[in-house]
C-alpha positions, 0 to 999 in steps of 0.5 A: 446480487438483488437476487441473493440479498432477497433470498437471504432476507427470506431465509433470515426472516424465517430464522427469526420467526422460529426464534420468536417461536422458540422464545414463546415456547420457553415462556409458555413452559417457564412454570410448568413442565417441559415438553420433551418432543417440542424441545427435540423437534426445536433442537433438530430445526436449530442444528439443521439451521446451523449446518445449512448457515455454516454451508451458505457461509462458505459459499459466501466466503469463496463466492466474494473472493472470487468476485473481488479477485478482479479488483486486486492488484496486479503481481508487484513490480518490485522483488520485495513486493513479490515477497511481501505479498507471498507473506501476505497470502500465506498469513491469510492461507493459514488464518482461512484453513484455522477458520474453516476448521474451527467453525466446520467443528463449531456447527458440526457439533452443533448438529451432532451434539443436540438433544436426545432423549436420554442422552447425557453429557460427559463431563471432561474437565481436563486434558493436558495432552490436547491442551499442549497440542493446541498451545504448542502448535498455534504457537509454533506457527505464530513464531514462524510467521513473525521470524519470516516477517521480521526477516523481510522487514529487516531486508526491506529497510536495510541500507539502500546498496552503495549503487542505488539511484538517489531522489529526494521526494518532499510532501507539502499541501497539497502536491509532492515536489521531487528532486532529481541529482543533477547529471554533472555529479548525480549527487543531490546537494544539501537542503535547509528548511530555512531557505524554503520560499516560492523560488526555492521550494525544497530548500536546496542549499547553493552553498553546497556545490553538489546543488548546482545542477539539481532539478525538480519536478512536481508532475512526474518522477522518473526511475530507471527499471531494474535499478536499486532507487533510494527515495529521500522522504521529507515533508514540508508542513503535516503529516503525509505518506509516500504510497507507490501501490504497484510497486508496494512501497508506503513510507510516512513522510514526517515534518522534521523527521526525514525517512527513506525507502529504497526499492528496485522496480523491474517492470517498466511502464510500458511493460505494465501496460502489455501485462495489463492490457491497458494501454493508458496504465500508469504508475502513480505515488499517491498520499495515504495520510489524510493531510487536509482539505486538499489531500485528494490531489496529492499525486504525481505520476511515476515513469518507470523506463530502461536506463538508457531512456532514463538518462536521456530524459534527464539530460534534456532537464535544465537545473532549477539554477538555471530557471531561477537566476535569483537563486545565484544571490545564494551562492557564496563568492568562492563557488561563483565561477563553478556555478556560472555555467548553470546560470543564462548568460544574459540573466534570463531564465532558461527552460527547465524541468519545472517548466517543460517536462518530457513524458515517455508515452508509449514508445514516444516522447511528449512534453507536458508543461508544469509550472512551479509556483 
């Protein structure tokens, strides 16, 4: 790389010297007769340099692409992600073809039509047929790209399927909080931002009996593979952004304006480890909005596993109500009987996902602690 930079530096210095020499010649002849021979030589040199620059530029572009390819993300782990990638590379391909053709003509014409003694430039004021071609063809290509992009966006942002598994992810300075529907009803309960405190970070509303079995996590999000997943997204304080790069998922978390994104993850974490050859591979959810001084720490692991393993993991978790008996005071009197089975009999806090999270690692289960504060 150092040698390439050195060679390019020498080339550019030589070009700069020629430009300075040319300027000196122009200044010298400004008030006198033009030296045709000198102009012809200068033009030939400039024309040759144009072609050399173009060829070296193309080589540099190709080399840059091939070198950077190792840093590209692997194939998307979701159908909509692969569709998005196809449209991206289609657009890039069309743009690259247009770029190479137009610049090839630019540099080639500089060489072909350089100054020659006795040659006169042709006056070519207009050509309606040519203008129609270079207006209509790009317009058609642009319309096709816009239409295919709109169709993809429409499908990706459509309503989630009725059988989608629903999760809620809440951003706050500076971590993510995930709320899962409990295994008893597999339904997320209501929330109210006015109920947020140290014991109830997502503002779960316990006047809704669907909330009784909900559990939370700040360390990881487990989802089933091959099944539609609907993320309900909120923010507690400032603007955040949910970003799952390998699934091509990105959606802002806006205070006071719930957003959503649904997708299907069709490659488990273990499958991606085999595909990438990296046994330490792991999906992650990051924040792509600079949300404050601790923005760098806003990440959470995403575990994609087969549905049987996911169901087994969910059954091991305990509702937030079980680990935080103080929340029982928020349950209406007419629902206390239904909530009784989720409360510890002796009033002591039972372990829950907020204190213990089972993580599938390479086919086995390991236990990691993560206390909600």
